[in-house]
N, C-alpha and C positions, 0 to 999 in steps of 0.2 A: 778953362783951357784957352790959352792964347793962340793966335793964328799960326805961328811957326810950329808949335806942338801939334796942332790939329793937322797941319800939312804933313808933318812927319808920320803921324799915325795913319793918315790916308795912304801915304806911299807904302808904309809897312803892310797895311791891309791889302793893297793892290798886289804887292810882291808875294805875300803869303797866299793869297787867293789864286794867283796865276800859277805859282809853283804847285799848289794843291791840284789845280786843274790838270797840270801836266801828268801827275801821277794818276789821278782819277780817270782821265781820258783813256789811258791804257786799260784800266780796270773795267770801265763801262764798255769798251770794245770787246773784251774777252767775255764779260758777263752777259752783255746785251746781245751780241752777235752770235757768239758760240754757245751760249747757254750754260757755261761752266762757272760754278762758284769757286773762285780762285783765292783761297786764303793765303797763298804764298806770294801774292802780288807785292805786299810790303817788303818781302825779302829781296825783290828785284831792286827796289829803291835802296835798300841797305847794300846790296852788291855793287850798285853804281857808286855809292859813296866810298866804299872800300877800294873800288877800282881807281877812283880819283886819288886816293891815298897811296895805293901800291904802284900805280903806273907812272906817276909823276917823276920819281927818281930815275926810272928807266929811260926817260926821254929828256933828261936834263931840265926838268921843270917846265917844258914847253906846254902851255895850257891847251892850245887848240889841238896839238898832236895827241895829248892825253885824252881829250874829249872824243876825238875821231876814233882812236883805237878802242876806247871804252864802248862807244856806240856800236862799232863793228862786232866786238866780242859779245855784247849783249844781244844783238840780232842773232848771232850764231847760237848763243845759249838758248834763246827763245825758240828758235827753229828746232833745235835738238830736243828740248823739253817737250814741245808739242808732239813731235814724232814718237818719242819714247814713252811718254806718259799720258798727255792730255788727249791724244787722238783716240784713246780707248774709253774716254769718259763721256762722250756725247750721248750715248744711248743708256748710260747708267743713271741711277737716281741721285738726288742731291746729297744724300748721306755719304755715298761712296766718293763723290767729288770732294766733300769736306774732309773726309778721312785721308784721302790721298794727298790733297794739297797741304793739310796740316802736317802730314809726314814729311813733305818737302821742306816746310819751315824748320823742323827739327834737324833735318839733314844739312840745310844751309847754315844754321846756327852752329852746328858741331864743326862743320868745315871751316867756318869763320874763326872759331875758337882755336882750331888746330893750326891754321895757316897764319893768323895774324895775332892771336891772343885776345885777351879780354880788356885791354887798356883802352882808354879814350885817346884818340889821335886828332891832331889838327891838320888842316890842309891850307896851304898858303894861296891866297888869291894872287893872280899875276900882278907884277908891279905897276903896270899901266892902268890897272883897275883898282889900285889900292887907295886912291885919293878919295876926296869927299867934296860935295858942293855945299855952299853956305845957304842956310835958310834962316834969315834973321841975323842978329848980331852975335849970338852965342851958340847957335845950333847948326850942326852939319849933318849931311846925309851921305852914306857911303855910295860911291859910284858903282861898286860891285853889285849892290842890291838893284840898282837901275838896270845893270846889265842882265841880271836874272829875269827881271820883268820883260826886257826887250826880247830875250831868247824865247820866253814863253809865248809872247804875243806873235812872234814870227812863226813858231811851230803851230800855234792855233790857226793862223791864217793858212799855213801850209796844209793842215788837216782839212780845213774847210774846202780848199781848192781841190784836194785829192778826192774827197767824198762827193763833191757836187759837180766837178768839171772833168773828171777822167773816167775812162772805161773801167779801171780797177775799182774806183769808188762805186760805179754803177753795179758791178758784179758783187761787191760786198753787200750793198743794200739789197740786191736781189736775193742773195744767199741768205740774208736775214729773214726776208719775207717768206721765201719758199725754197727750201734746200733741195727738195726732190725735183722741182721744175728746173732749177739751175743745172742740176746734174743731167737731166734729160736733154738739155741743150748742148751738152758736150763740154761743159766747163768743169775743170777739176776742182771740186769744192774742197777736197782735202788739202790741196796746195793753197787754195785761197785762205782757208782757216789757219794754215801754218804761217802764212805771211801776216795775217792779222795778229796772231799770237806773238810773233817775233817783233812786230811793231809795238805792241802793247808792252812787252818786256823792255824794249829799247827806250820807250818814253819814260817808264818808271826809273830805269837805270840812269838815263840822262838827267832826270830831275835830281836824283841822288848825287850825281857828280857835280852839278852846278851849285847844289845846296851845301855841299861838304865844307867849303871855306866859311860859311856863315854859321852852320849848326854844329860843326865838328863831326867826327866819326866815332860811333860808340856802339857797343853790343845792344841788340834789341831795338834799334832805332826804327826798324820796319814795322813793328807791331802797332805803335801809336799812329803811324801814318796810315796803316791799313784800316783802322777803325774809322778815322775821319773820312777816308776815301769812300768807304761804303755809305757813309752819311751823304756825301756829295752825290753819289750815284742814285741813291733813293730820292733825294730832293729833286735832282735834275730830271729824273726819268731814266729808267734802265735802257741803255743802248743809245742815248741821245748825247752827242758831243756838245751841241749847243746848250743842252740842259746842264751838262757837267760844268761848262764854263760859267753860266749864270749862278749855279749853286755854289761853286767854289768861291766866286767873288763875294756872294752873300755871306758865306761862312767866314771868309777872310775879314770882312768888316765887322761882323757880329763878334767874332772871337777877339780881334785886336782891340776894338773899342770897349768890349765887355771887360777885358783885363784892366783897362784904364779907368772906366767909369764905375763898374760894378765888380771889383776884383773877387769878392766873396762868392758871387754867383757865376763867375766867368766859366767855370767848368761845365755848367748845365745849359748855358744859353744856346749853344749850337743845337743841342737835342730838343730844346723848346722850339727853336726855329723849325727843325725837322717835323715835330709833332704838329705844329701849326700848318705847315705846308701840306702835310698828308691829310689833315682834316679838311682842307680846302680842295686839294687835288690829290686823291688817293694814288694815282698813277705817276705822280711827280709833275714838275712844271712843264715838261715837254715830252712828247713821244717821238721816237726815232722815225 
């Protein structure tokens, strides 16, 4: 493997890992903080991708307007879903959580089929991000992939700031540690959980929107993302944003270079990594 090829694979690994972190961070928030096993989280990623496809013509192809409206709609969707469904699951056992969230997957897939159909759709990247940079004499790297990585880094820094430097982050961390104590201090824990859930949905939907020009938009795209996101959450440590970031980057490099160097075993390398980490640290790399 020559240097330009190695550089491109490193950039691909970084971009995939950061995008994976964006989806998994929402899952680890909901799973780790609220204690709900949300199998429908991959559907939020799919909804974001389909919003990027469906909203773009309504706003004349304006990329940032489409992203802004999509994020607002996903926050509203998350808020309503938590109020209507998930708020009843906190005291229920995990089997009921799994059954209800699996039912939501079926509902979202059927709605997608009715509203958009079952065809594969493409989403255009904005013209000003459609170029590429040269890596060596014959290799180029798309600017849009660098834009995806920059968005993910910006959001990762934003989440770190919110959770470690703001009163909202302090309340969320306190609600994770002792829900009853937070309620006794007069904090509306139900509203707090509703905000957390809405943010988790928005993160997954935003990841779907920015990934749509790269991966296209197709039925069932949320299921494959959901599986790998659970692997990220388990490796990183349930409820740990820092752990989700480290685990997502590890998986990005293992998966990308595995497909290049060991294509026949690439499908299992990520799970071998998970098994190795759990043997070393059964609770994951970090604790929240």
